[in-house]
C-alpha positions as CSV (number, residue, x, y, z in Angstrom):
1,M,39.5,60.9,31.2
2,V,42.7,60.5,32.9
3,A,42.4,59.1,36.3
4,K,44.1,61.2,38.7
5,S,47.2,60.1,40.8
6,N,47.9,60.0,44.3
7,R,51.3,60.9,45.9
8,S,52.8,57.4,44.9
9,G,52.2,58.2,41.2
10,I,49.9,55.4,41.0
11,P,46.6,56.2,39.2
12,K,43.7,56.1,41.8
13,R,41.8,53.7,39.4
14,K,44.3,51.1,39.8
15,I,44.7,51.4,43.5
16,N,40.9,51.0,43.6
17,L,41.0,47.8,41.7
18,I,43.9,46.6,44.1
19,T,41.8,47.5,47.2
20,T,38.1,46.6,46.3
21,K,38.3,43.2,47.8
22,L,40.2,44.9,51.0
23,P,38.5,45.8,54.2
24,H,36.6,49.1,53.8
25,C,38.5,50.8,56.8
26,K,41.1,53.5,55.0
27,T,43.7,52.8,57.8
28,C,43.5,49.1,56.9
29,K,43.9,49.7,53.1
30,Q,46.9,52.0,53.7
31,A,48.4,49.4,56.2
32,I,48.1,46.6,53.4
33,I,49.4,48.9,50.7
34,M,52.5,50.0,53.0
35,K,53.1,46.1,53.5
36,I,53.1,45.4,49.7
37,S,55.3,48.4,49.3
38,I,57.8,47.1,51.8
39,L,57.6,43.5,50.3
40,A,58.4,44.9,46.9
41,L,61.5,46.9,48.2
42,F,62.4,43.6,50.1
43,F,62.4,41.5,46.9
44,L,64.4,44.4,45.0
45,A,67.2,44.5,47.6
46,M,67.4,40.7,47.5
47,S,67.6,40.8,43.8
48,V,70.4,43.1,43.8
49,Q,72.4,41.0,46.4
50,W,71.8,37.8,44.6
51,S,73.4,39.4,41.4
52,R,76.2,40.4,43.4
53,A,76.6,36.9,44.7
54,Q,77.0,35.5,41.2
55,Q,80.2,37.6,40.8
56,T,83.7,36.5,41.4
57,K,84.7,37.1,45.1
58,E,87.3,39.6,45.8
59,N,89.3,37.8,48.3
60,P,88.7,34.1,48.0
61,S,90.1,31.7,51.0
62,A,93.3,29.5,50.1
63,A,90.8,26.6,49.5
64,E,88.3,28.5,47.2
65,Q,91.5,29.8,45.2
66,E,92.6,26.1,44.9
67,I,89.3,25.3,43.3
68,L,89.3,28.4,41.2
69,N,92.8,27.5,39.8
70,L,92.1,24.0,39.4
71,S,88.9,24.9,37.2
72,K,90.9,27.2,35.0
73,T,93.6,24.6,34.6
74,K,91.0,21.7,33.6
75,W,89.7,24.1,30.8
76,L,93.2,24.3,29.5
77,W,93.5,20.3,29.8
78,M,90.3,19.8,28.1
79,S,91.5,22.1,25.1
80,D,94.8,20.5,24.9
81,K,93.0,17.0,25.1
82,K,95.3,16.0,28.1
83,V,93.1,12.7,28.6
84,D,95.5,11.3,30.9
85,T,95.5,14.2,33.4
86,L,91.7,14.4,32.9
87,D,91.6,10.7,34.1
88,A,93.2,11.6,37.1
89,L,90.9,14.6,38.0
90,F,87.7,13.0,37.3
91,N,86.1,10.8,39.9
92,D,85.4,7.1,38.6
93,K,81.5,8.1,39.4
94,A,81.7,11.5,37.8
95,V,78.7,12.7,35.9
96,F,79.0,15.1,32.8
97,V,75.6,16.7,31.7
98,H,75.7,18.3,28.1
99,M,73.0,19.9,25.9
100,G,73.0,16.6,24.1
101,G,73.3,14.1,26.8
102,T,74.6,12.8,30.2
103,W,77.2,10.4,30.6
104,G,80.0,9.0,33.0
105,K,83.8,9.4,33.1
106,T,84.8,7.0,30.6
107,R,82.7,8.5,27.9
108,E,83.6,12.0,28.7
109,L,87.3,11.0,28.3
110,D,86.4,9.1,25.0
111,V,84.6,12.0,23.5
112,I,87.6,14.4,24.5
113,K,90.2,11.9,23.1
114,S,88.2,11.3,19.9
115,G,87.7,15.1,19.2
116,M,83.9,14.4,19.0
117,I,83.8,17.4,21.3
118,W,86.8,19.8,21.2
119,Y,86.9,22.3,24.0
120,K,88.9,24.8,22.0
121,K,88.4,27.8,24.3
122,A,86.4,28.8,27.5
123,E,86.1,32.5,28.3
124,I,85.4,32.9,31.7
125,Y,83.5,35.9,32.9
126,S,82.9,35.2,36.4
127,A,83.2,32.3,38.7
128,S,82.1,31.7,42.7
129,V,82.9,28.7,44.7
130,N,81.3,27.5,47.8
131,I,83.0,24.8,50.0
132,F,80.9,22.4,52.3
133,G,83.4,20.2,54.2
134,N,85.0,18.0,51.6
135,A,82.6,19.1,48.7
136,A,82.9,22.2,46.4
137,I,80.7,23.8,44.1
138,L,81.9,26.2,41.3
139,I,79.8,28.2,39.1
140,N,81.4,29.5,35.9
141,D,79.6,32.1,33.6
142,I,81.5,31.5,30.3
143,D,81.3,31.4,26.4
144,L,82.6,28.2,25.2
145,V,84.4,27.8,21.7
146,A,84.0,24.1,20.7
147,V,84.3,22.0,17.8
148,V,81.3,19.6,17.9
149,G,81.1,17.0,15.1
150,G,83.4,19.2,12.9
151,N,81.7,22.5,13.3
152,E,82.9,25.2,15.6
153,V,80.1,26.8,17.8
154,T,80.6,29.3,20.6
155,N,77.6,28.9,23.3
156,P,77.1,31.0,26.5
157,F,77.0,28.5,29.7
158,M,76.6,28.7,33.3
159,V,78.8,25.9,34.0
160,T,78.6,23.9,37.3
161,E,81.6,22.0,38.6
162,V,81.3,19.9,41.8
163,Y,84.6,18.8,43.5
164,L,85.2,16.2,46.1
165,K,88.2,16.2,48.3
166,E,89.4,12.6,48.3
167,N,92.7,11.8,50.2
168,G,93.8,15.2,50.3
169,K,93.4,16.0,46.6
170,W,90.4,17.6,44.9
171,R,88.5,15.3,42.2
172,M,85.6,16.4,40.0
173,G,82.4,14.7,40.4
174,S,80.2,16.5,38.1
175,L,80.3,18.9,35.1
176,T,76.9,20.5,34.1
177,F,76.6,22.9,31.1
178,S,73.4,25.1,31.4
179,H,72.7,27.1,28.2
180,L,72.2,30.9,28.9
181,M,69.8,33.1,27.1
182,R,72.0,35.8,27.0
183,P,74.2,36.6,23.8
184,V,77.6,35.7,23.3
185,K,80.1,37.8,24.6
186,L,83.3,36.6,23.2
187,N,84.6,38.6,20.2
188,S,85.0,36.1,17.5
189,N,88.1,38.3,16.2
190,K,90.3,37.3,19.2
């Protein structure tokens, strides 16, 4: 036996299961169902808005663009193992969070210099930055091609970078790699 549907397309049997513990007043049940529907639409709208917020901003401010440019340049410095330049960029108390551990500035520079991790290429798909006074938080959706312990690997990451403005210059306070569940987008033939 197939349960008949009401105008919403939801089988009456399912609605009855939802509303069995609700007041027996038909108007009250309809009001509650309406509130649930409105709440569901609200969450749908918020998820769409949130996903749009994760995309690169079309017209960043001058300060935001400065951070976006600094981040892109930083990936090149890391790829080229420019340890002296990175030393000036990284705050002395900077924290680096990787899949294999967390450490400070000195160890990160040693890891880059020795080639223990070679940040070969960062393919950036989107980036967004928020500035709060003298602090900026940048989020990158990237595929990172790296050589780790002699093996080349490509991983999808959401990278969070925190920058602090000190004496008129932006310096990195934190770099965090969060592994994404999405597949790698980068074409390995590039």
